[in-house]
TORGUNU-249176 format. One record per residue (C-alpha): residue in three letters; x, y, z. Coordinates in steps of 0.5 Angstrom, whole numbers, plus 500, padded with zeros to 3 digits. Last residue first. Layout:
% TORGUNU-249176
AlaXYZ ...
***
This chain:
% TORGUNU-249176
Leu173139421 Lys173143428 Ala171138434 Arg166140438 Glu164133440 Leu168128435 Asn168122439 Ala170117434 Arg165111433 Glu168110426 Leu173115424 Ile177110419 Ala181115414 Ser180113407 Glu182121405 Leu182125412 Ile187130410 Ala187135415 Ser184142413 Glu181144420 Leu182138424 Asn182142431 Ala180137437 Ser174139441 Glu173132443 Leu178127438 Asn177121443 Ala179115438 Gly174110438 Glu176108430 Leu182113428 Asn185108423 Ala189113419 Arg188111411 Glu190119410 Leu191122417 Asn196128414 Ala195134419 Gly193140416 Gly190142423 Leu191137428 Lys191141434 Ala189136439 Arg183138444 Glu182131446 Leu187126442 Asn186120447 Ala187114442 Gly182109442 Thr184106435 Leu190110433 Ile193106427 Ala197110423 Gly197110415 Thr199117414 Leu200120420 Asn205126417 Ala204132422 Gly201139419 Ser198141426 Leu201136431 Phe204141436 Tyr199143441 Gly197136442 Val204134444 Thr204136452 Ala197136454 Ser195130448 Phe200126451 Thr199127458 Asn192126457 Val190120461 Thr195121466 Val202118468 Ser200112464 Asn198116458 Ser205117456 Tyr206109455 Asn199109451 Ile201115447 Ile207112445 Arg204105444 Leu199109439 Leu205112436 Arg208106434 Gln202102432 Asn203103424 Asp211101424 Phe215103418 Asn222103419 Asp223098413 Ser220103409 Asp213102405 Glu210108409 Lys215112413 Gly216111420 Cys211112425 Pro212119428 Tyr214121420 Phe218127421 Val221130414 Ile228134414 Asn230129409 Asp226131403 Lys226139405 Asn234139405 Asn235142398 Lys229147400 Leu232149406 Lys233156404 Asp226156401 Gln223155408 Ala216153410 Gln218145409 Ala224146414 Tyr220150419 Arg214144419 His219139420 Leu224142425 Glu217143429 Leu215136429 Leu222134431 Leu222139436 Ile215136439 Ile218129438 Val224131442 Asn219134448 Leu215127448 Gly221123449 Ala224127455 Tyr217128458 Ile216120458 Asp223118461 Val223123466 Glu216121468 Arg217114468 Leu223115473 Gly219119477 Leu219127478 Leu220130484 Ile223137483 Asn226138489 Gln233140486 Lys236134489 Lys230130487 Phe232133480 Lys239129480 Gln236123482 Met231123476 Gln236125472 Lys240119473 Leu234114473 Pro233117466 Leu240116464 Asn241109466 Ile248108466 Ser251102464 Asp253095465 Glu251095473 Cys245100472 Asp241095467 Arg238099461 Asn231099460 Ile230106461 Phe235108455 Asn233103450 Gly226103451 Leu225102443 Tyr221109443 Trp227112446 Asp232109441 Lys229111435 Tyr227118438 Phe235119440 Asn236117432 Glu231122430 Phe234128434 Arg241127431 Gln238127424 Phe234133426 Leu240137428 Thr244135422 Leu239137418 Tyr238144421 Gln246146421 Ile245152425 Lys245159422 Asn245162429 Lys239166428 Asp235161425 Leu237156431 Leu235162436 Ala228163432 Ile226156432 Leu228156440 Tyr224162441 Glu218159438 Val219153442 Ile220157449 Glu213160447 Leu209154446 Ser212151453 Leu216145453 Lys213140457 Gly216137463 Tyr223136466 Gly226131462 Leu228136456 Leu235139458 Asp238134463 Tyr235128459 Ile237131452 Glu244132455 Lys245125457 Ala242123450 Leu248127447 Ala253125452 Glu251117449 Asn251120442 Asn257123442 Ile258131443 Ile264133439 Phe261129434 Glu266125430 Gln270127423 His275122419 Gly282123418 Asn284120425 Lys280126428 Ser276131425 Asp272135430 Val264136429 Glu259141432 Val252139431 Trp251138438 Thr254144440 Gln249148437 Phe244145440 Ser247146447 Gln247154446 Ala239153443 Ile237150450 Lys241155454 Lys238161450 Ala231158450 Cys231158458 Phe233165457 Phe227167453 Glu223163458 Gly225167464 Phe224173460 Ser217170459 Lys215169466 His216176469 Ile218177476 Phe224172475 Glu228171481 Val235169482 Ala237166489 Gly242167495 Glu241163501 Asp237164508 Lys231167506 Ala232168498 Pro238173497 Arg236178491 Ile237178484 Tyr231181480 Phe227179474 Ala222180468 Ala224188467 Leu231187466 Ala232193470 Thr237189474 Ser236188482 Phe241186487 Gly239184494 Glu241187501 Lys246181502 Phe249183495 Asn256182496 Gln256175500 Arg252172494 Ala257176489 Lys263173492 Glu260166491 Ile258167484 Lys265169483 Lys268163486 Ile263159482 Ile265163475 Thr273161476 Glu271154478 Asp268152471 His266145470 Asn261145476 Phe258151473 Arg251147473 Glu252146481 Glu253153482 Ile246155479 Thr243150484 Lys247154490 Ile244160487 Pro237158489 Val232158483 Tyr226163484 Glu219163482 Arg218156481 Leu216151475 Ser223147477 Gln225147470 Thr223154468 Val227157474 Cys233152472 Phe233155465 Gly232162467 Ala237161472 Glu242158467 Thr241164462 Leu241169468 Ile248166470 Leu251167463 Glu248174463 Leu252176469 Glu258173467 Thr258177460 Asn256183464 Asn262183469 Leu261180476 Gly264182482 Thr256183484 Ile256190487 Lys263193484 Thr262189477 Asn255192476 Leu257199478 Asp263198473 Glu258196468 Pro254202468 Arg247201471 Gln241202466 Lys245202460 Lys250196459 Leu246190463 Val239193462 Trp240195455 Asp244189453 Ile238185456 Val233189452 Asn237188446 Gln237181446 Tyr229181447 Ile228185441 Leu232181437 Ile229175439 Lys222179437 Ser225181430 Gln227174429 Thr220172430 Gly218175424 Ser223179420 Ala231181421 Gln236184416 Lys233191416 Phe231191424 Met236195427 Glu236200422 Ile229202425 Thr232204431 Leu231202439 Asp237204443 Asn236212443 Asp234212450 Arg227214449 His227208444 Met229203449 Ala224206454 Ala218206449 Leu220199447 Leu220197454 Tyr214200456 Leu210197449 Leu214190452 Leu210190458 Pro203193455 Glu203188449 Gln200191443 Ala208194442 Leu210186441 Glu205186435 Lys208192432 Val215189433 Ser213183429 Glu210187424 Pro217190423 Cys217198422 Asn218199415 Gly211203414 Ala213207421 Lys207207426 Ile211204431 Phe217209430 Lys212215429 Gln209214436 Phe216213439 Gly218220436 Glu211223439 Ala213221446 Lys220223446 Asp218230443 Lys212231448 Gly216229454 Val218223458 Leu213222464 Ile207226461 Lys208224454 Trp208217457 Lys201218459 Glu199221453 Leu202215449 Trp198210453 Gln191213451 Lys194213444 Lys195205445 Leu188204448 Glu185207442 Asp190204437 Asp188197440 Met192193445 Val191186444 Ala185183447 Ile185179454 Glu181173453 Ala175172458 Met172165461 Lys166164466 Leu169157467 Asn164151470 Lys163148463 Tyr171148462 Ile172144468 Tyr167138466 Asn170138459 Lys177136461 Ile183140461 Gly188138456 Gln190145454 Leu187149459 Ala194153461 Ser195154453 Asn192161453 Arg196163459 Gly193164466 Thr189167470 Val184165476 Ile178169479 Phe175166485 Lys169168489 His167167496 Lys160165499 Cys161157498 Asn155154502 Ser152151495 His158148493 Lys160150486 Gln166155488 Tyr169149491 Asn168144486 Val171149481 Val177151485 Lys178143487 Glu178142479 Leu183147478 Phe188144482 Asp187137479 Glu187140472 Val194144474 Gly197138477 Asn194132473 Gly198127477 Lys205124476 Arg208131475 Asn211132482 Glu210137488 Phe206141483 Tyr208148481 Leu203152478 Glu206157473 Asp201156468 Leu195158472 Gly199164473 Asp195169478 Leu189166483 Ile185172485 Phe181170491 Leu175175493 Phe173173500 Arg167174504 Thr168175512 Asp163175517 Glu160168517 Glu166164518 Asn166158513 Leu173160509 Trp176160516 Asn174153518 Gln180152523 Ala183158524 Asp190159520 Ala188164515 Phe187170519 Lys195169521 Glu197169514 Lys201164510 Leu197165504 Ala200159500 Ser199155506 Ser192157507 Leu190157500 Ile192149500 Asn189148507 Gln182151505 Ile182147498 Asp182141502 Ser185135498 Ser192137500 Phe197140495 Asn201144499 Asp207148495 Ile203154492 Asp208160491 Arg207159483 Leu200160484 Lys201167486 Ile196169491 Leu192175491 Ile186176497 Pro181181496 Thr176182501 Trp169183498 Leu163186502 Pro169188507 His172191502 Phe169193495 Lys172200493 Met179201496 Arg181193497 Val177192491 Arg181197487 Asp188194490 Ala186187488 Phe184190481 Ile191193480 Arg195187483 Cys191182478 Phe191187472 Thr199187473 Ser199180473 Lys195179467 Gly198185463 Arg199182456 Gly206180457 Pro205173456 Gly199171452 Ala192171455 Gln187168459 Ile182170464 Phe178165468 Ile172167472 Val170161476 Gln162159475 Ser158158481 Asn154165480 Glu148166485 Asn145172482 Lys145179486 Ser151181481 Met155186484 Leu161182484 Glu160179477 Glu159187474 Glu166188477 Val169183473 Trp166186467 Glu168193469 Glu175191470 Leu176187464 Asp172193459 Lys168189454 Asp168186447 Ser163181445 Glu162174444 Pro168171442 Leu169164440 Ser171158445 Lys165154443 Asn162151449 Thr166156453 Asp163162450 Leu168167451 Val168174453 His173178449 Ile177183453 Lys179190453 Leu184192459 Gly184199463 Leu190203462 Tyr196203467 Leu202208465 Asn203211472 Asp199206476 Ile204201475 Thr210205478 Tyr215209474 Lys222210478 Glu227207472 Asn234210473 Glu236205478 Ala232199475 Asn227194477 Ile221195472 Leu214197472 Arg215199480 Trp209196484 Gln213189485 Gln218193488 Lys213196494 Ile211188495 Lys218187496 Leu219193500 Asp214191505 Ser212198508 Thr206198503 Asn203204500 Pro201200493 Ser196197498 Ile195189497 Lys201186501 Thr202190507 Ser195194508 Leu191189506 Tyr194184510 Ser194188516 Glu187189515 Ile186182515 Lys190181521 Ala186187524 Tyr179183522 Lys181177526 Gly183180532 Asp189182536 Met189189534 Arg182189537 Ser184186544 Gln190191544 Glu185197543 Ala180195548 Gln186194553 Ala188201552 Ile181203553 Lys180199559 Leu186203562 Arg183210560 Trp177208563 Asn180206570 Thr184212570 Ile178217569 Glu183223571 Asn185224564 Asp178227563 Leu175224557 Lys175228550 Ser180224547 Leu175218547 Phe171222542 Lys173224535 Glu180220534 Lys178214539 Ile171213537 Tyr173214529 Pro178208530 Tyr174204534 Thr168204530 Glu171199525 Trp170193529 Thr162195529 Val162197522 Trp165190520 Lys160186524 Ala154190521 Ile157190514 Ile158182514 Glu151181517 Ser148185512 Thr151180507 His149174510 Ser142177510 Glu141179503 Ile140186501 Glu133188500 Gln133195503 Asn129192508 Glu135187509 Leu139193510 Tyr135196516 Lys134190520 Val142188519 Leu143196522 Glu138195528 Gln141188530 Arg148191529 Leu146197534 Ile143192539 Val149188539 Ala153194540 Leu150197546 Asp149190549 Ser157190549 Lys161185545 Ser163189539 Phe165195544 Asp170191548 Glu172194555 Leu170201553 Val163198552 Lys163193557 Asn165199562 Val159203560 Leu154198561 Ile156196568 Glu157203570 Asn150205568 Ile146207562 Thr140202562 Leu138199555 Thr132196553 Gly130203550 Leu135202545 Ser131197541 Glu127203538 Leu133205534 Gln129205527 Asn128212526 Phe135214527 Leu137209521 Pro135213516 Lys141218517 Phe146213516 Asp148215509 Ala147212502 Lys141216500 Val136210499 Asn132210492 Gln133202492 Lys138202487 Lys141208491 Leu142203497 Arg145197492 Lys150202488 Asn153205495 Leu153198498 Trp157195492 Cys161202491 Asn164202498 Lys166209499 Glu159212501 Ala156206505 Leu162205509 Ala163213511 Gly155212513 Phe156206517 Thr162209521 Lys158215522 Leu152210525 Tyr157207529 Thr160214531 Leu153216534 Thr152210538 Tyr159210541 Ala159218543 Ile152217545 Ile154211550 Val160215552 Tyr157222553 Ile152219558 His157216562 Pro161222562 His156227564 Asn160233567 Lys166233563 Ser164229557 Leu158232556 Phe160239557 Asn166238552 Leu161236547 Lys157242548 Glu163246547 Glu166243541 Asp160244537 Phe155239536 Glu152238529 Leu152231530 Ile148232536 Glu142235531 Lys141228529 Phe140225536 Thr135231537 Thr136237542 Glu130239545 Ser133245549 Ile140246549 Thr143251554 Thr150252555 Glu156253560 Gln151255566 Ser147249565 Asn141246563 Ile141240558 Val135237555 Ile136231550 Ile131229546 Phe132222542 Ser128221536 Asn122218532 Lys118215537 Asn120219543 Tyr126217547 Gln128222553 Ile134224556 Gln135229561 Ile141233563 Asn142238569 Asp139233574 Asn145234579 Gly147227577 Ile143224572 Ala136224571 Ala132219566 Gln126221562 Gln121215560 Gly117215553 Ser121209551 Gly126208555 Phe134210556 Thr135209563 Ser138213569 Asn137212576 Asp145210577 Ala143203576 Glu137199573 Gln138193569 Arg133192564 Ile129185561 Gly123187558 Pro125183551 Glu131179552 Pro138182551 Ser141181544 Ser145175543 Pro152175544 Gln157175539 Asn162169538 Asp167173534 Gly167180532 Pro173182537 Ser177176534 Gln179169537 Gln183165532 Gln181158532 Asn187153533 Met190149528 
***
């Protein structure tokens, strides 16, 4: 890549002492006097000020200091510009440079605070006593031409920049930071000079006008201009980019025009001790991050902000990036990257970031090492990181690159990463130690009160108070109150209540996660039926609401599988290959919404993506809910039977079931949220738990024996191979082993969850003894194999050393591992609370940071096991 040139690059060195160009008999010199033209202007430089003496018929000024020039009225400035343009240009640029610094010092929180800390007023006036170097300059045609052609490379700019750096360093501001300030002020001088001064030059100075126009074009082609363009189009809410502007809206809906700023509140956090993962204190998130930016101490740790879905991570990233733009730029220039947009995983972090940004200022070689920029990288959504294949630790490898770069002695930039609480599951301890972690707290009563005050402004007192009574009512389900602690869902609940689509009566028969499922389903109905009339949906897309929801369900599944932000319409069509009617409707819809079609479902919108239609989910949690719906619908068909020839047979036979399991579950690990939704949906649908459990268990037995992956393709279909090829067409680059491993591990997760659910439900008491999962088989039975789980762990870890723990480890609480041989097994960070490990052999096992609270360890062997930071 070619390095981009900018007006601020390759600055010339300062003039050597004693060297001065003589021309036009006019000189700035210490104690010297210069005469121009008809001698009606004189400029003197004394130790503490410039003195300008002007004698003319139009105006008379005697012993005017540079400071007083700031107060020149239009008449005096016009006199200089018309009668002494050379002098006018030099004075104008010098004054404007100083004014530009003053404006920056006033608005930039970082600079303002540092100057005030040194008891220095945050403006340009103290600089007047430090301009001795101007005595080396000569005012002449050569200097003026250089200033007008490219001020940043002129001798005048070099001297002003050096003096500003000297001044800032005297205020105990680091040399590197001072250089950034001085160079940025040089670049930013031009808009002020053009607006305030250059317009006063007579039109007849055609040559100068041409130089000014060329300077303006050169400035716009430079690096700083490209950065400013990025900030104004990608970070600012006042952008002209319609997609970015849409992201500032709370939801995409015809009737919902509120923006993030209307209801955003500062979030509270628990600062975490990464060694113990325990809360240290509660702080305001923005204030905490700003303290990190303001700190003079070198901090090599990456800031990691974790929270569950809907807690406001992405909203914080967008709001905070804009505030950094307004309050800290150019000392910290915000760069906001959605990690799901990263598709280049080279070994070099600079190339990864450049590929994700796709901005011209990031095309230059070594753009991260340039001295005149300092970036704050805000990397949102670690759990949404898409990696080219899942053979390696995609998340861990990427985070390690960020950590190593941040630790490097030459790194002047800062990284903030956000992710769900489970995003760091299985991450090695070295990375943990280099994270400065905080967890976003749920909205407390005080924050909700402030939020409701903002809501009152938007919808009126009666509606706001009615909603407040609803969420405080004693018979309002606890799960609904919990959802109301998350900013996204608080807004959705309030909007539905405003429209009379949310009432206490809805939850009479629901409890726990069921209430959450009811909320999500009602959000879907509210969006598709209330926010845009069905006839308008049909008119725009050619799809009725039922068909639209069906497409969104498939889209949620595909997006979750691919780990991307969107799924092409073509991929969805392929999943409907059995339904020609809906395929034709999808094709018609793709032609109809060329300008994009947005629903108000808060989490997603439909629009054409590049050269083809696509469905995009803005908020991951709704995509996951639709994914869970798709999987739950399949589970329902797996337990259905048909009576033939006097006996019952499954509609989906064992071979078809195995094929669907690889299709649904072979993509990667099931998230905790999807599993939670799944169990609630199964309960809502009153599924036959025992039948489903037995079918999963039968698949599990065939899987761990290798009966699927070892099939000879000539005799039968190798299901993992077939699915791998199908994934490849969708650009999901998983290998044969990975597809097989993830399908099996996800079935293990579902068996563990069905086991746990059945043991806790009175309504399943007749099946409690039958819905019991023994990963190694039941002791004293023919099916018992005490090394089975160990072999599964080792097979899984042939992908990465912690694939099993990172995938299944979160779901092992309460697992029955009696008598299991787990010698040397990697169970780092596994959740084994309440697990039955009686007589288990854990010799040499890695249980670092594992949770073993309430686990049964009677007669268990723990010799040489790594129990560092484990909870016992």
